[in-house]
Structures are given as C-alpha cells and as structure tokens.
ChimeraX commands (.cxc) that place a marker at each C-alpha (Angstrom):
marker #1 position -20.01,-14.18,-52.16 radius 0.5
marker #1 position -19.59,-17.33,-50.22 radius 0.5
marker #1 position -22.42,-19.28,-51.94 radius 0.5
marker #1 position -20.97,-18.12,-55.31 radius 0.5
marker #1 position -17.56,-19.64,-54.34 radius 0.5
marker #1 position -19.31,-22.95,-53.37 radius 0.5
marker #1 position -21.26,-23.21,-56.67 radius 0.5
marker #1 position -17.93,-22.52,-58.69 radius 0.5
marker #1 position -16.15,-25.28,-56.85 radius 0.5
marker #1 position -19.13,-27.64,-57.00 radius 0.5
marker #1 position -19.46,-27.22,-60.78 radius 0.5
marker #1 position -16.23,-29.20,-61.10 radius 0.5
marker #1 position -17.88,-32.28,-59.76 radius 0.5
marker #1 position -20.49,-32.26,-62.60 radius 0.5
marker #1 position -19.66,-34.32,-65.48 radius 0.5
marker #1 position -22.01,-34.06,-68.46 radius 0.5
marker #1 position -22.50,-36.93,-70.79 radius 0.5
marker #1 position -21.97,-36.07,-74.47 radius 0.5
marker #1 position -24.02,-39.10,-75.51 radius 0.5
marker #1 position -24.65,-37.78,-79.04 radius 0.5
marker #1 position -24.24,-38.75,-82.81 radius 0.5
marker #1 position -21.58,-36.50,-84.27 radius 0.5
marker #1 position -18.49,-34.54,-83.35 radius 0.5
marker #1 position -20.20,-31.34,-84.34 radius 0.5
marker #1 position -23.09,-31.86,-81.88 radius 0.5
marker #1 position -20.41,-32.89,-79.06 radius 0.5
marker #1 position -18.61,-29.84,-79.96 radius 0.5
marker #1 position -21.61,-27.61,-79.76 radius 0.5
marker #1 position -22.53,-28.96,-76.42 radius 0.5
marker #1 position -19.09,-28.39,-74.98 radius 0.5
marker #1 position -19.04,-24.92,-75.82 radius 0.5
marker #1 position -22.54,-24.23,-74.76 radius 0.5
marker #1 position -21.81,-25.83,-71.30 radius 0.5
marker #1 position -18.16,-25.51,-70.67 radius 0.5
marker #1 position -18.72,-22.39,-68.27 radius 0.5
marker #1 position -21.04,-24.28,-66.13 radius 0.5
marker #1 position -19.94,-27.82,-65.74 radius 0.5
marker #1 position -16.27,-29.13,-64.99 radius 0.5
marker #1 position -15.94,-32.14,-67.15 radius 0.5
marker #1 position -17.53,-34.09,-70.16 radius 0.5
marker #1 position -17.93,-37.77,-70.64 radius 0.5
marker #1 position -17.19,-39.44,-74.10 radius 0.5
marker #1 position -18.66,-42.70,-74.27 radius 0.5
marker #1 position -19.06,-45.65,-76.71 radius 0.5
marker #1 position -21.38,-43.85,-79.04 radius 0.5
marker #1 position -19.62,-40.79,-79.70 radius 0.5
marker #1 position -16.16,-42.37,-79.58 radius 0.5
marker #1 position -17.42,-44.84,-82.20 radius 0.5
marker #1 position -18.90,-42.13,-84.37 radius 0.5
marker #1 position -15.78,-39.73,-84.12 radius 0.5
marker #1 position -13.01,-41.45,-82.76 radius 0.5
marker #1 position -10.07,-40.22,-80.61 radius 0.5
marker #1 position -10.00,-36.99,-82.48 radius 0.5
marker #1 position -13.04,-35.59,-80.54 radius 0.5
marker #1 position -11.26,-36.22,-77.22 radius 0.5
marker #1 position -8.15,-34.45,-78.58 radius 0.5
marker #1 position -9.99,-31.37,-79.96 radius 0.5
marker #1 position -11.91,-30.93,-76.64 radius 0.5
marker #1 position -8.64,-31.36,-74.69 radius 0.5
marker #1 position -7.02,-28.94,-76.86 radius 0.5
marker #1 position -9.54,-26.37,-76.10 radius 0.5
marker #1 position -9.03,-26.83,-72.46 radius 0.5
marker #1 position -11.74,-29.25,-71.53 radius 0.5
marker #1 position -11.38,-32.24,-69.32 radius 0.5
marker #1 position -12.51,-35.55,-70.54 radius 0.5
marker #1 position -13.92,-38.73,-68.61 radius 0.5
marker #1 position -13.36,-41.42,-71.19 radius 0.5
marker #1 position -16.12,-43.83,-70.54 radius 0.5
marker #1 position -15.30,-46.97,-72.67 radius 0.5
marker #1 position -15.42,-49.54,-69.73 radius 0.5
marker #1 position -12.16,-51.36,-71.00 radius 0.5
marker #1 position -12.57,-55.15,-70.50 radius 0.5
marker #1 position -10.21,-57.51,-71.94 radius 0.5
marker #1 position -7.19,-59.60,-71.24 radius 0.5
marker #1 position -4.64,-57.67,-68.81 radius 0.5
marker #1 position -2.18,-56.82,-71.61 radius 0.5
marker #1 position -4.83,-55.44,-74.04 radius 0.5
marker #1 position -6.30,-53.33,-71.32 radius 0.5
marker #1 position -3.13,-51.83,-70.20 radius 0.5
marker #1 position -2.17,-51.03,-73.69 radius 0.5
marker #1 position -5.45,-49.24,-74.20 radius 0.5
marker #1 position -4.90,-47.35,-70.89 radius 0.5
marker #1 position -1.53,-46.12,-72.29 radius 0.5
marker #1 position -3.29,-44.78,-75.25 radius 0.5
marker #1 position -6.01,-43.09,-73.16 radius 0.5
marker #1 position -3.21,-41.44,-71.07 radius 0.5
marker #1 position -1.63,-40.19,-74.29 radius 0.5
marker #1 position -5.00,-38.64,-75.37 radius 0.5
marker #1 position -4.89,-36.48,-72.31 radius 0.5
marker #1 position -8.10,-37.64,-70.58 radius 0.5
marker #1 position -8.64,-36.70,-66.87 radius 0.5
marker #1 position -10.34,-40.02,-66.04 radius 0.5
marker #1 position -11.00,-43.20,-67.72 radius 0.5
marker #1 position -12.50,-46.58,-66.69 radius 0.5
marker #1 position -12.12,-50.37,-66.89 radius 0.5
marker #1 position -14.54,-53.18,-65.75 radius 0.5
marker #1 position -13.68,-54.50,-62.31 radius 0.5
marker #1 position -14.99,-57.81,-63.53 radius 0.5
marker #1 position -11.92,-57.92,-65.61 radius 0.5
marker #1 position -9.94,-58.97,-62.64 radius 0.5
marker #1 position -7.35,-57.81,-60.26 radius 0.5
marker #1 position -4.23,-58.62,-62.48 radius 0.5
marker #1 position -5.93,-56.43,-65.18 radius 0.5
marker #1 position -6.43,-53.60,-63.01 radius 0.5
marker #1 position -3.01,-53.81,-61.49 radius 0.5
marker #1 position -1.26,-53.90,-64.82 radius 0.5
marker #1 position -3.34,-51.03,-66.19 radius 0.5
marker #1 position -2.67,-48.90,-63.22 radius 0.5
marker #1 position 1.11,-49.66,-63.42 radius 0.5
marker #1 position 1.19,-48.97,-67.18 radius 0.5
marker #1 position -0.42,-45.86,-66.75 radius 0.5
marker #1 position 1.92,-44.50,-64.25 radius 0.5
marker #1 position 5.00,-45.56,-66.01 radius 0.5
marker #1 position 3.92,-43.99,-69.40 radius 0.5
marker #1 position 2.97,-40.69,-67.50 radius 0.5
marker #1 position 6.37,-40.51,-65.77 radius 0.5
marker #1 position 8.36,-41.75,-68.74 radius 0.5
marker #1 position 6.51,-39.28,-71.26 radius 0.5
marker #1 position 6.11,-36.30,-69.04 radius 0.5
marker #1 position 2.26,-36.27,-69.23 radius 0.5
marker #1 position -0.48,-35.83,-66.72 radius 0.5
marker #1 position -1.54,-39.15,-65.30 radius 0.5
marker #1 position -5.28,-39.72,-65.59 radius 0.5
marker #1 position -7.30,-41.15,-62.74 radius 0.5
marker #1 position -8.14,-45.02,-63.46 radius 0.5
marker #1 position -11.29,-45.92,-62.04 radius 0.5
marker #1 position -13.17,-49.33,-62.00 radius 0.5
marker #1 position -16.84,-49.94,-63.21 radius 0.5
marker #1 position -18.51,-52.02,-60.42 radius 0.5
marker #1 position -21.95,-52.74,-61.71 radius 0.5
marker #1 position -23.74,-50.99,-64.47 radius 0.5
marker #1 position -26.73,-48.88,-63.25 radius 0.5
marker #1 position -29.08,-50.79,-65.53 radius 0.5
marker #1 position -28.35,-53.82,-63.64 radius 0.5
marker #1 position -30.43,-55.03,-60.50 radius 0.5
marker #1 position -30.76,-58.40,-58.57 radius 0.5
marker #1 position -33.29,-59.46,-61.08 radius 0.5
marker #1 position -31.05,-58.58,-64.11 radius 0.5
marker #1 position -28.11,-60.38,-62.23 radius 0.5
marker #1 position -30.37,-63.62,-61.92 radius 0.5
marker #1 position -31.10,-63.52,-65.58 radius 0.5
marker #1 position -27.29,-64.11,-66.33 radius 0.5
marker #1 position -27.03,-66.74,-63.62 radius 0.5
marker #1 position -25.42,-64.32,-61.03 radius 0.5
marker #1 position -26.72,-65.17,-57.72 radius 0.5
marker #1 position -24.84,-62.50,-55.72 radius 0.5
marker #1 position -26.87,-59.54,-54.81 radius 0.5
marker #1 position -26.09,-56.28,-56.56 radius 0.5
marker #1 position -24.93,-54.45,-53.37 radius 0.5
marker #1 position -22.63,-57.25,-52.37 radius 0.5
marker #1 position -21.15,-57.40,-55.80 radius 0.5
marker #1 position -20.45,-53.73,-55.87 radius 0.5
marker #1 position -18.67,-53.69,-52.50 radius 0.5
marker #1 position -16.47,-56.71,-53.56 radius 0.5
marker #1 position -15.45,-55.00,-56.84 radius 0.5
marker #1 position -14.75,-51.75,-54.98 radius 0.5
marker #1 position -12.53,-53.52,-52.56 radius 0.5
marker #1 position -10.67,-55.22,-55.56 radius 0.5
marker #1 position -10.24,-51.79,-57.33 radius 0.5
marker #1 position -8.65,-50.14,-54.23 radius 0.5
marker #1 position -6.29,-53.10,-53.60 radius 0.5
marker #1 position -5.39,-53.02,-57.31 radius 0.5
marker #1 position -4.07,-49.43,-56.91 radius 0.5
marker #1 position -7.04,-47.77,-58.86 radius 0.5
marker #1 position -8.15,-44.33,-58.21 radius 0.5
marker #1 position -11.77,-45.01,-57.48 radius 0.5
marker #1 position -14.96,-46.75,-58.98 radius 0.5
marker #1 position -17.88,-46.00,-61.04 radius 0.5
marker #1 position -21.08,-47.01,-58.85 radius 0.5
marker #1 position -24.72,-46.15,-58.48 radius 0.5
marker #1 position -25.63,-43.52,-56.10 radius 0.5
marker #1 position -27.39,-46.36,-53.93 radius 0.5
marker #1 position -24.05,-47.97,-53.13 radius 0.5
marker #1 position -21.93,-44.86,-52.18 radius 0.5
marker #1 position -22.37,-45.38,-48.45 radius 0.5
marker #1 position -21.51,-49.14,-48.78 radius 0.5
marker #1 position -18.45,-48.44,-50.72 radius 0.5
marker #1 position -17.22,-45.59,-48.22 radius 0.5
marker #1 position -17.68,-48.36,-45.34 radius 0.5
marker #1 position -15.59,-51.05,-47.04 radius 0.5
marker #1 position -12.86,-48.71,-48.64 radius 0.5
marker #1 position -11.97,-46.12,-45.79 radius 0.5
marker #1 position -9.37,-44.39,-48.01 radius 0.5
marker #1 position -10.37,-40.72,-47.96 radius 0.5
marker #1 position -9.16,-39.93,-51.46 radius 0.5
marker #1 position -10.84,-43.03,-53.21 radius 0.5
marker #1 position -13.09,-41.57,-55.82 radius 0.5
marker #1 position -16.73,-42.41,-56.41 radius 0.5
marker #1 position -18.13,-41.31,-59.78 radius 0.5
marker #1 position -21.72,-41.54,-59.79 radius 0.5
marker #1 position -24.21,-41.96,-62.86 radius 0.5
marker #1 position -27.80,-42.56,-62.54 radius 0.5
marker #1 position -28.80,-39.00,-61.31 radius 0.5
marker #1 position -32.34,-38.04,-61.90 radius 0.5
marker #1 position -34.53,-35.51,-60.45 radius 0.5
marker #1 position -38.06,-36.45,-59.13 radius 0.5
marker #1 position -39.49,-35.38,-62.36 radius 0.5
marker #1 position -37.15,-37.02,-64.69 radius 0.5
marker #1 position -37.73,-40.26,-66.36 radius 0.5
marker #1 position -35.67,-43.10,-65.20 radius 0.5
marker #1 position -35.24,-44.55,-68.58 radius 0.5
marker #1 position -33.10,-47.58,-68.52 radius 0.5
marker #1 position -31.46,-46.67,-65.17 radius 0.5
marker #1 position -32.65,-48.77,-62.29 radius 0.5
marker #1 position -30.43,-47.76,-59.26 radius 0.5
marker #1 position -31.00,-43.87,-59.20 radius 0.5
marker #1 position -30.87,-40.90,-56.86 radius 0.5
marker #1 position -31.15,-37.15,-56.90 radius 0.5
marker #1 position -28.00,-34.84,-57.32 radius 0.5
marker #1 position -28.52,-33.66,-53.71 radius 0.5
marker #1 position -28.95,-37.13,-52.35 radius 0.5
marker #1 position -25.92,-38.49,-54.12 radius 0.5
marker #1 position -23.70,-35.62,-52.77 radius 0.5
marker #1 position -24.81,-35.97,-49.34 radius 0.5
marker #1 position -24.09,-39.64,-49.68 radius 0.5
marker #1 position -20.55,-39.08,-50.61 radius 0.5
marker #1 position -20.10,-38.88,-54.40 radius 0.5
marker #1 position -17.02,-37.25,-55.70 radius 0.5
marker #1 position -18.49,-36.62,-59.22 radius 0.5
marker #1 position -21.84,-36.79,-60.81 radius 0.5
marker #1 position -22.44,-37.99,-64.41 radius 0.5
marker #1 position -25.51,-36.59,-65.95 radius 0.5
marker #1 position -26.77,-37.10,-69.45 radius 0.5
marker #1 position -30.26,-36.87,-70.55 radius 0.5
marker #1 position -31.57,-34.42,-67.97 radius 0.5
marker #1 position -29.13,-31.84,-69.26 radius 0.5
marker #1 position -28.58,-32.63,-72.95 radius 0.5
marker #1 position -32.39,-33.16,-73.68 radius 0.5
marker #1 position -33.56,-30.11,-71.82 radius 0.5
marker #1 position -34.90,-27.20,-73.51 radius 0.5
marker #1 position -32.44,-24.94,-71.85 radius 0.5
marker #1 position -29.36,-26.90,-71.21 radius 0.5
marker #1 position -27.44,-24.37,-69.36 radius 0.5
marker #1 position -30.22,-23.66,-66.87 radius 0.5
marker #1 position -30.70,-27.49,-66.40 radius 0.5
marker #1 position -26.83,-27.83,-65.52 radius 0.5
marker #1 position -27.04,-24.81,-63.21 radius 0.5
marker #1 position -29.87,-26.15,-61.38 radius 0.5
marker #1 position -28.18,-29.49,-60.80 radius 0.5
marker #1 position -24.98,-27.46,-59.56 radius 0.5
marker #1 position -27.27,-25.53,-57.24 radius 0.5
marker #1 position -28.73,-28.64,-55.72 radius 0.5
marker #1 position -25.26,-30.03,-55.21 radius 0.5
marker #1 position -24.04,-26.77,-53.58 radius 0.5
marker #1 position -26.97,-26.60,-51.33 radius 0.5
marker #1 position -26.68,-30.25,-50.15 radius 0.5
marker #1 position -22.92,-29.78,-49.35 radius 0.5
marker #1 position -23.74,-26.38,-47.60 radius 0.5
marker link #1:1,2 radius 0.2
marker link #1:2,3 radius 0.2
marker link #1:3,4 radius 0.2
marker link #1:4,5 radius 0.2
marker link #1:5,6 radius 0.2
marker link #1:6,7 radius 0.2
marker link #1:7,8 radius 0.2
marker link #1:8,9 radius 0.2
marker link #1:9,10 radius 0.2
marker link #1:10,11 radius 0.2
marker link #1:11,12 radius 0.2
marker link #1:12,13 radius 0.2
marker link #1:13,14 radius 0.2
marker link #1:14,15 radius 0.2
marker link #1:15,16 radius 0.2
marker link #1:16,17 radius 0.2
marker link #1:17,18 radius 0.2
marker link #1:18,19 radius 0.2
marker link #1:19,20 radius 0.2
marker link #1:20,21 radius 0.2
marker link #1:21,22 radius 0.2
marker link #1:22,23 radius 0.2
marker link #1:23,24 radius 0.2
marker link #1:24,25 radius 0.2
marker link #1:25,26 radius 0.2
marker link #1:26,27 radius 0.2
marker link #1:27,28 radius 0.2
marker link #1:28,29 radius 0.2
marker link #1:29,30 radius 0.2
marker link #1:30,31 radius 0.2
marker link #1:31,32 radius 0.2
marker link #1:32,33 radius 0.2
marker link #1:33,34 radius 0.2
marker link #1:34,35 radius 0.2
marker link #1:35,36 radius 0.2
marker link #1:36,37 radius 0.2
marker link #1:37,38 radius 0.2
marker link #1:38,39 radius 0.2
marker link #1:39,40 radius 0.2
marker link #1:40,41 radius 0.2
marker link #1:41,42 radius 0.2
marker link #1:42,43 radius 0.2
marker link #1:43,44 radius 0.2
marker link #1:44,45 radius 0.2
marker link #1:45,46 radius 0.2
marker link #1:46,47 radius 0.2
marker link #1:47,48 radius 0.2
marker link #1:48,49 radius 0.2
marker link #1:49,50 radius 0.2
marker link #1:50,51 radius 0.2
marker link #1:51,52 radius 0.2
marker link #1:52,53 radius 0.2
marker link #1:53,54 radius 0.2
marker link #1:54,55 radius 0.2
marker link #1:55,56 radius 0.2
marker link #1:56,57 radius 0.2
marker link #1:57,58 radius 0.2
marker link #1:58,59 radius 0.2
marker link #1:59,60 radius 0.2
marker link #1:60,61 radius 0.2
marker link #1:61,62 radius 0.2
marker link #1:62,63 radius 0.2
marker link #1:63,64 radius 0.2
marker link #1:64,65 radius 0.2
marker link #1:65,66 radius 0.2
marker link #1:66,67 radius 0.2
marker link #1:67,68 radius 0.2
marker link #1:68,69 radius 0.2
marker link #1:69,70 radius 0.2
marker link #1:70,71 radius 0.2
marker link #1:71,72 radius 0.2
marker link #1:72,73 radius 0.2
marker link #1:73,74 radius 0.2
marker link #1:74,75 radius 0.2
marker link #1:75,76 radius 0.2
marker link #1:76,77 radius 0.2
marker link #1:77,78 radius 0.2
marker link #1:78,79 radius 0.2
marker link #1:79,80 radius 0.2
marker link #1:80,81 radius 0.2
marker link #1:81,82 radius 0.2
marker link #1:82,83 radius 0.2
marker link #1:83,84 radius 0.2
marker link #1:84,85 radius 0.2
marker link #1:85,86 radius 0.2
marker link #1:86,87 radius 0.2
marker link #1:87,88 radius 0.2
marker link #1:88,89 radius 0.2
marker link #1:89,90 radius 0.2
marker link #1:90,91 radius 0.2
marker link #1:91,92 radius 0.2
marker link #1:92,93 radius 0.2
marker link #1:93,94 radius 0.2
marker link #1:94,95 radius 0.2
marker link #1:95,96 radius 0.2
marker link #1:96,97 radius 0.2
marker link #1:97,98 radius 0.2
marker link #1:98,99 radius 0.2
marker link #1:99,100 radius 0.2
marker link #1:100,101 radius 0.2
marker link #1:101,102 radius 0.2
marker link #1:102,103 radius 0.2
marker link #1:103,104 radius 0.2
marker link #1:104,105 radius 0.2
marker link #1:105,106 radius 0.2
marker link #1:106,107 radius 0.2
marker link #1:107,108 radius 0.2
marker link #1:108,109 radius 0.2
marker link #1:109,110 radius 0.2
marker link #1:110,111 radius 0.2
marker link #1:111,112 radius 0.2
marker link #1:112,113 radius 0.2
marker link #1:113,114 radius 0.2
marker link #1:114,115 radius 0.2
marker link #1:115,116 radius 0.2
marker link #1:116,117 radius 0.2
marker link #1:117,118 radius 0.2
marker link #1:118,119 radius 0.2
marker link #1:119,120 radius 0.2
marker link #1:120,121 radius 0.2
marker link #1:121,122 radius 0.2
marker link #1:122,123 radius 0.2
marker link #1:123,124 radius 0.2
marker link #1:124,125 radius 0.2
marker link #1:125,126 radius 0.2
marker link #1:126,127 radius 0.2
marker link #1:127,128 radius 0.2
marker link #1:128,129 radius 0.2
marker link #1:129,130 radius 0.2
marker link #1:130,131 radius 0.2
marker link #1:131,132 radius 0.2
marker link #1:132,133 radius 0.2
marker link #1:133,134 radius 0.2
marker link #1:134,135 radius 0.2
marker link #1:135,136 radius 0.2
marker link #1:136,137 radius 0.2
marker link #1:137,138 radius 0.2
marker link #1:138,139 radius 0.2
marker link #1:139,140 radius 0.2
marker link #1:140,141 radius 0.2
marker link #1:141,142 radius 0.2
marker link #1:142,143 radius 0.2
marker link #1:143,144 radius 0.2
marker link #1:144,145 radius 0.2
marker link #1:145,146 radius 0.2
marker link #1:146,147 radius 0.2
marker link #1:147,148 radius 0.2
marker link #1:148,149 radius 0.2
marker link #1:149,150 radius 0.2
marker link #1:150,151 radius 0.2
marker link #1:151,152 radius 0.2
marker link #1:152,153 radius 0.2
marker link #1:153,154 radius 0.2
marker link #1:154,155 radius 0.2
marker link #1:155,156 radius 0.2
marker link #1:156,157 radius 0.2
marker link #1:157,158 radius 0.2
marker link #1:158,159 radius 0.2
marker link #1:159,160 radius 0.2
marker link #1:160,161 radius 0.2
marker link #1:161,162 radius 0.2
marker link #1:162,163 radius 0.2
marker link #1:163,164 radius 0.2
marker link #1:164,165 radius 0.2
marker link #1:165,166 radius 0.2
marker link #1:166,167 radius 0.2
marker link #1:167,168 radius 0.2
marker link #1:168,169 radius 0.2
marker link #1:169,170 radius 0.2
marker link #1:170,171 radius 0.2
marker link #1:171,172 radius 0.2
marker link #1:172,173 radius 0.2
marker link #1:173,174 radius 0.2
marker link #1:174,175 radius 0.2
marker link #1:175,176 radius 0.2
marker link #1:176,177 radius 0.2
marker link #1:177,178 radius 0.2
marker link #1:178,179 radius 0.2
marker link #1:179,180 radius 0.2
marker link #1:180,181 radius 0.2
marker link #1:181,182 radius 0.2
marker link #1:182,183 radius 0.2
marker link #1:183,184 radius 0.2
marker link #1:184,185 radius 0.2
marker link #1:185,186 radius 0.2
marker link #1:186,187 radius 0.2
marker link #1:187,188 radius 0.2
marker link #1:188,189 radius 0.2
marker link #1:189,190 radius 0.2
marker link #1:190,191 radius 0.2
marker link #1:191,192 radius 0.2
marker link #1:192,193 radius 0.2
marker link #1:193,194 radius 0.2
marker link #1:194,195 radius 0.2
marker link #1:195,196 radius 0.2
marker link #1:196,197 radius 0.2
marker link #1:197,198 radius 0.2
marker link #1:198,199 radius 0.2
marker link #1:199,200 radius 0.2
marker link #1:200,201 radius 0.2
marker link #1:201,202 radius 0.2
marker link #1:202,203 radius 0.2
marker link #1:203,204 radius 0.2
marker link #1:204,205 radius 0.2
marker link #1:205,206 radius 0.2
marker link #1:206,207 radius 0.2
marker link #1:207,208 radius 0.2
marker link #1:208,209 radius 0.2
marker link #1:209,210 radius 0.2
marker link #1:210,211 radius 0.2
marker link #1:211,212 radius 0.2
marker link #1:212,213 radius 0.2
marker link #1:213,214 radius 0.2
marker link #1:214,215 radius 0.2
marker link #1:215,216 radius 0.2
marker link #1:216,217 radius 0.2
marker link #1:217,218 radius 0.2
marker link #1:218,219 radius 0.2
marker link #1:219,220 radius 0.2
marker link #1:220,221 radius 0.2
marker link #1:221,222 radius 0.2
marker link #1:222,223 radius 0.2
marker link #1:223,224 radius 0.2
marker link #1:224,225 radius 0.2
marker link #1:225,226 radius 0.2
marker link #1:226,227 radius 0.2
marker link #1:227,228 radius 0.2
marker link #1:228,229 radius 0.2
marker link #1:229,230 radius 0.2
marker link #1:230,231 radius 0.2
marker link #1:231,232 radius 0.2
marker link #1:232,233 radius 0.2
marker link #1:233,234 radius 0.2
marker link #1:234,235 radius 0.2
marker link #1:235,236 radius 0.2
marker link #1:236,237 radius 0.2
marker link #1:237,238 radius 0.2
marker link #1:238,239 radius 0.2
marker link #1:239,240 radius 0.2
marker link #1:240,241 radius 0.2
marker link #1:241,242 radius 0.2
marker link #1:242,243 radius 0.2
marker link #1:243,244 radius 0.2
marker link #1:244,245 radius 0.2
marker link #1:245,246 radius 0.2
marker link #1:246,247 radius 0.2
marker link #1:247,248 radius 0.2
view
C-alpha cells in the first residue's frame, strides 16, 4: 500500500508535453493519460494551432496546464501576457530569464495583483534559464562566451531575486541551482528526460527520470518518449515508477 501511495503522489510531478498538431489530438491524449500523470504542457506548436481555447477546455475538464510559451519581450508586454495566462487558469507558465530582472519582477507583481483582485488562483511563474538544445558550442555560435552551467546559475539567481517561483533547467544543472538558490520551495521544472533507450533528438543536456528526481527536480516534462510510444499509458507509468523508486 505504501508503494501505491508514493506512486500516486509522484505522478503529480510528471508533466506530459502535448506537442501535437490539433486540438483533437491534444484532447485525446489528455483523456488517455489524465489518470496516470499530473499535468500537461501546452507549448508553441499546439497554442499556435488551437489558440487559448484548448487551454480553457482542458482546464474546464479538471486538467492542470503548464503553459510553455516562454514569454520574452519588453516588461510591459510580458506582464500583460502573464495576466492573460493567469485568467486562462493555467497552473504554471514561463518567461525567459534573459528578458531581464525588471521584466520578471513586473510579471510576478502583475500576476499576484490580478489573482487577488479577480479572486482567481495564482499560477506559478517560472523562468527559462537555457534551452536544453543549447550547450557551450551552441552558445559560442551566437557569440556568448559564458559557459552553459554558469549562465544557468546566473539566471536562476536572477529569477529567485525577482520573486519568481522557480526555473526551467536541464537535469544536468539541478544540483548547481540548488547550491546557488537555497530556498527549499524554489521549483525546478526539468525537460530533456530520456531513458537509456530513447533517442536524444534535439535535446543535448539530458538525463533519465530517476537521475533527475534524485538530483532534486520538482517536475519532469516528458514529450516524445510518452506520446510517440506504442502504449502511451504504460510508457507514462514506467516513468512514474522510475521516479517513485528513485525517491524511495
């Protein structure tokens, strides 16, 4: 019984990426997987295809959404976008830390004020540190000489100082972030999760689910290893089981 309780708790730490082309496909995946995972990510592909209505529909059905649009613009524009994300009812949304401290602070403040004023639940605002497709070589190609790990920790500190709830970071930087941001409730949402048998695709800084949980990730974002599986429910359950075993 204890193992079942652990697994039931751990499934809430798994976010499945609905990186599909249509609202119908997304809703079918949501219905198929909602009993075995805790949250669903809606990113640029699906949001561009289906718009905010797909968010509203899943939220209305009781689903939790991580809106992964990585807002990056002038402070006023990002803060306004954050207000609208709050009104959509998402549980988490993100901004790019490279947008700057003022942008992050104004967004955090606008979200808090809107939630209180309108009596709605406040989403967790987190900052993207560095895309998991980027490494030192890729940074050098755009004339950034700072090492990836150093850049990630700098952005994580800036996000914490700006009042954000956490960051998106690769599993390889989790321990570094925990060292520089000692706040126990500072969230780390981790994409780039692959098993030993999965293709890395365009992810460069990856880790297995068990390794990421042991390192201190709060949420794991998994896309292709689940949605491209022959048995998607079993693939999700296997990842949850690996996470539960790592915590146990």
